[in-house]
N, C-alpha and C positions, 0 to 999 in steps of 0.2 A: 572493392566490391560490396558491395551495399546488405547487409544479411536479412534476407525472406524476415525474418522473425523480427528483426526493428522495429518499433513502431513510428506512425510518424512525426515527424518531429512536433506539430500541433496537439497532436492525442497525446503524445507523450507527456509535455509539458500541461498538458490541461490533469492529468491523472495524477501529474506530478502536487500539483494545486490543492488539485480536490484533498490527496491524503494528507495534503501540507496544514491545509485549513482543520479537517476533520484533527491532527494529534494538536496544532496549537487551539485550539476550543477545547479537546477533553481536557489536554491539562488546563488549561487556563482556568475551564470549570470546576479541577479538584481544588486548585486553590482558595477560589472563590468560595465552595461551599464548606472547605474546612475554614472560615473565613464568617461563616453566618452567625456563628456563636459571640464573634467579638462583640466589643461595644458600638463597630457599624454595619451591626447584623442583617440591620435591613434594606442596606444598600447592597451589602453583597450575598440578599436573598435574591433582589433584582434582578443583581448582575451575573446570578449564578445560574438563572430562569433564562437571560436571553444569552446567557453563552449556549446553554442547553438546546433551545430553539437555532439557533446558527449550526450548531455542531448537528443536529438530526435531518438540517436540511444539505449541509456537505455528504452525510450520508448516502441520503437520497440521490446525490450526484451520484457518488460513488458508486452502488450500488447498478445504475444506470452504466456505469464506465467499465463494471467489474462482467456485465451481461456483454459488452462491446469487446473488452478483449477477448471472451471466449472464444468466439470461433478466428478472428482474424490475429489473435496470440498464442493461447492458451494448446488449442487443440494442434497449430503447423505444429507445434515448439513436441509435443508429446509423439504425432506421428516420427517427425525427424530426432527422439532420442534424445532430447537438446533441453539442459539444465533442466528435466525433472525431479532432480530432490527439492532443491528450492522452491522453483515452481509450488512444486504440493508444498510444502510450506506453506509461502505465499496462499494459497485456495485455501490451504486448510486452515490459516489463525483468520483467515476473512471470512469464511464460513460459521466459522464458534463467534466471532465478534460481532456476525449480523443474528446470528441466534440472542446471544446472553444480549443484545439490545434492544430484542424484541420481546424478551424478555423482564427487562426492564419497565417497557414499553407497557404491556400487555399484562403480566401477569399480577403486577402490585402484592407479592405474597412478603412480608413480613420474613417468613420465613426462608425464601428461595434469591429476595432479595442481596444481601448482605454477600454472598456465595455468586450471585450473575456480579456485581461490581466490582469484586475483586476480581474476577479472573476476568472483566473488560477492562478493566484497566491496566492489568499486567500485558493482556493481549495487545493490546491501542498504544502501550506504552512499545513494546518490545519491536510492532509492527515495520516503525521506519528503519531497523536495526534489519532486520530480515530483508525487506525491501530493498537496503544496498548492497547485502551479499546477494541479495538476488540478480542485481544490475548489475552487480560486480562480475560474478562467473560467467552471466550471459556477454557482456561486453568480452570476457576473456577468451569467450567460444571461438566469436567472428572470424570468419575466415576470410583475411585481407588478399588481395592478391600479390605473388612474389614481384620483387623490383626485377626489371630488365637484369639480366645478367652479360657479367661485358664478362665474358668467359674467353679465353685463348682459341680462335677458330685456326686451327691448321690450314695455312696460303698454302695452295697450288704455285709452284714455280714455272713459271711455262718451260 
């Protein structure tokens, strides 16, 4: 029996893909940003800017995917009381990532930028682990049909 909460194959792997791109572009940006002061600083500055654009584009796709998840996965799971703890953690992490990304892009404050950046980097790095735990726990609780029993049934002799 397939769980009602399990996402459609193509939608599930689209979400995995978008979040993989987010993680990889964020991690690559972190490395490239650290190399801006090296002897090839101009090249790393350009790489860093391009990675940030890709990261932002993937974030827009992730926002659409997260919005689509609410009615078809989150609300249904909440109603049947499945995977609430890890689901709440995932939703909270994504909410904080959205707020910190907004702050990094629009605030431009040199006072808040280091804090926002640190929070965003830490939670963005941790999200794949929490997502993996959420998926693991969700799959663990899927109800599977029992195999046909080969129980001995007493035979009636005539």
